[in-house]
C-alpha positions as CSV (number, residue, x, y, z in Angstrom):
1,M,135.2,-48.3,-29.4
2,E,135.1,-45.1,-31.3
3,W,138.0,-42.8,-30.6
4,N,137.6,-39.0,-30.3
5,V,140.5,-37.2,-31.9
6,Y,140.8,-33.4,-31.8
7,L,142.9,-31.7,-34.5
8,A,144.5,-28.6,-33.0
9,G,147.0,-26.1,-34.5
10,E,147.6,-24.2,-37.6
11,I,144.6,-23.3,-39.8
12,H,146.4,-22.1,-43.0
13,S,146.7,-25.5,-44.8
14,D,144.6,-28.5,-45.6
15,W,146.2,-30.9,-43.2
16,R,143.0,-31.6,-41.4
17,E,141.3,-32.6,-44.7
18,E,144.2,-35.0,-45.4
19,I,143.6,-36.7,-42.1
20,K,139.8,-36.8,-42.5
21,D,140.3,-38.4,-45.9
22,G,142.8,-40.9,-44.6
23,V,140.5,-41.8,-41.7
24,A,137.6,-42.3,-44.0
25,N,139.6,-44.3,-46.6
26,E,140.8,-46.6,-43.9
27,N,137.3,-46.8,-42.3
28,L,138.9,-46.1,-38.9
29,P,136.7,-45.9,-35.7
30,V,137.6,-42.3,-35.2
31,E,135.5,-39.2,-34.7
32,L,137.4,-36.0,-35.6
33,S,136.8,-32.6,-34.2
34,T,138.4,-29.2,-34.9
35,P,138.5,-25.6,-33.9
36,V,136.7,-23.1,-36.1
37,T,139.1,-23.0,-39.1
38,D,137.5,-19.9,-40.8
39,H,140.2,-17.5,-39.7
40,P,138.2,-14.2,-40.1
41,A,135.2,-15.8,-38.2
42,S,137.5,-17.0,-35.4
43,D,139.2,-13.6,-35.1
44,N,136.0,-11.6,-35.1
45,V,133.5,-13.8,-33.2
46,G,133.8,-11.6,-30.0
47,V,133.0,-8.3,-31.7
48,D,130.5,-9.9,-34.1
49,V,128.5,-11.3,-31.2
50,L,129.2,-9.0,-28.2
51,G,129.9,-5.7,-29.9
52,E,132.8,-3.6,-31.2
53,E,135.8,-2.7,-29.1
54,E,138.1,0.3,-29.5
55,K,141.3,-1.6,-28.6
56,D,142.5,-4.8,-30.4
57,F,143.4,-6.3,-27.0
58,W,139.7,-6.4,-26.0
59,K,138.6,-7.5,-29.4
60,D,141.1,-10.4,-29.2
61,H,140.2,-11.1,-25.6
62,K,136.5,-11.5,-26.4
63,G,137.2,-13.7,-29.4
64,G,139.7,-15.8,-27.5
65,M,137.3,-16.5,-24.7
66,I,134.5,-17.6,-27.0
67,N,136.8,-19.7,-29.1
68,A,138.1,-21.3,-25.8
69,I,134.6,-22.6,-25.1
70,R,134.8,-24.9,-28.1
71,T,138.5,-25.6,-28.0
72,R,138.7,-26.6,-24.3
73,T,135.5,-28.6,-24.5
74,L,136.6,-30.6,-27.4
75,I,140.1,-31.2,-26.0
76,E,138.5,-32.3,-22.7
77,Q,136.3,-34.8,-24.6
78,S,139.1,-36.2,-26.7
79,D,141.0,-39.4,-26.4
80,I,143.9,-38.1,-28.5
81,V,144.9,-34.6,-29.4
82,V,146.9,-34.0,-32.6
83,V,148.6,-30.6,-32.7
84,K,150.2,-29.3,-35.9
85,F,152.8,-26.6,-35.9
86,G,153.0,-25.2,-39.4
87,E,156.0,-23.9,-41.4
88,K,155.1,-20.2,-41.9
89,Y,153.2,-18.9,-38.8
90,R,154.0,-18.9,-35.1
91,Q,151.1,-20.8,-33.6
92,W,150.9,-19.7,-30.0
93,N,147.5,-21.2,-29.9
94,A,148.9,-24.6,-30.9
95,A,151.4,-24.5,-28.1
96,F,148.7,-23.6,-25.6
97,D,146.5,-26.4,-26.9
98,A,149.3,-28.9,-26.6
99,G,150.1,-27.8,-23.0
100,Y,146.4,-27.9,-22.0
101,A,146.0,-31.3,-23.5
102,S,149.1,-32.5,-21.7
103,A,148.0,-31.1,-18.4
104,L,144.8,-33.0,-18.7
105,G,146.7,-36.2,-19.4
106,K,145.5,-36.5,-23.0
107,K,147.5,-38.6,-25.4
108,L,149.3,-36.1,-27.6
109,I,150.6,-36.4,-31.2
110,V,152.6,-33.5,-32.4
111,M,153.2,-32.8,-36.1
112,H,155.8,-30.3,-37.4
113,P,158.6,-29.9,-39.9
114,E,162.0,-31.1,-38.9
115,E,163.4,-27.6,-38.7
116,H,161.2,-26.9,-35.7
117,T,162.5,-29.7,-33.6
118,H,164.7,-27.6,-31.4
119,A,162.1,-24.9,-30.9
120,L,159.5,-27.4,-29.9
121,K,161.6,-29.8,-27.8
122,E,159.5,-29.2,-24.7
123,V,156.3,-29.8,-26.6
124,D,157.7,-32.9,-28.3
125,S,158.8,-34.3,-25.0
126,A,155.2,-34.3,-23.8
127,A,154.0,-36.1,-26.9
128,L,153.6,-39.8,-27.3
129,A,154.4,-39.5,-31.0
130,V,156.1,-36.7,-33.1
131,C,155.7,-36.8,-36.8
132,Q,155.9,-34.7,-39.9
133,T,152.9,-35.6,-42.2
134,P,149.2,-36.1,-42.0
135,Q,149.7,-39.5,-43.5
136,Q,151.9,-40.5,-40.5
137,V,149.1,-39.3,-38.2
138,V,146.6,-41.6,-40.1
139,E,149.0,-44.5,-39.8
140,I,149.4,-43.9,-36.1
141,L,145.6,-43.8,-35.7
142,K,145.2,-46.9,-37.7
143,Y,147.7,-48.8,-35.6
144,V,146.3,-47.7,-32.2
145,T,142.6,-48.2,-33.2
146,V,142.4,-51.3,-35.3
147,K,145.7,-53.2,-35.3
148,E,145.5,-56.6,-33.7
């Protein structure tokens, strides 16, 4: 069986690459998918495709809807959703993705620094695993996909 794993959350670090490398190095039966991680492209897709807006609200609304086509589809198709909350930025999108995945009954792995434990207690309580590093995610994926 090949497992579909969606990597949601912050886009300002290389955590996805670390997981991709770990999955490849372990030769795990895992297919990874991600949101668009080119931040300017993600922010501007609505106006780039559908035309300029005078107000930021409508610019963001257009972009958010187009990005949701990809995000929601990939979450719906996933077996496991990994959501990373980073150190520096508030990732409201990550919280939404975690909630959406949980509402769909998806298996959820949450990754964040220890200092965010209190702020993310409700998100953590919906997860089947809470960890701090990409290496821990790879070890979880290894255990659930190939351990006998």
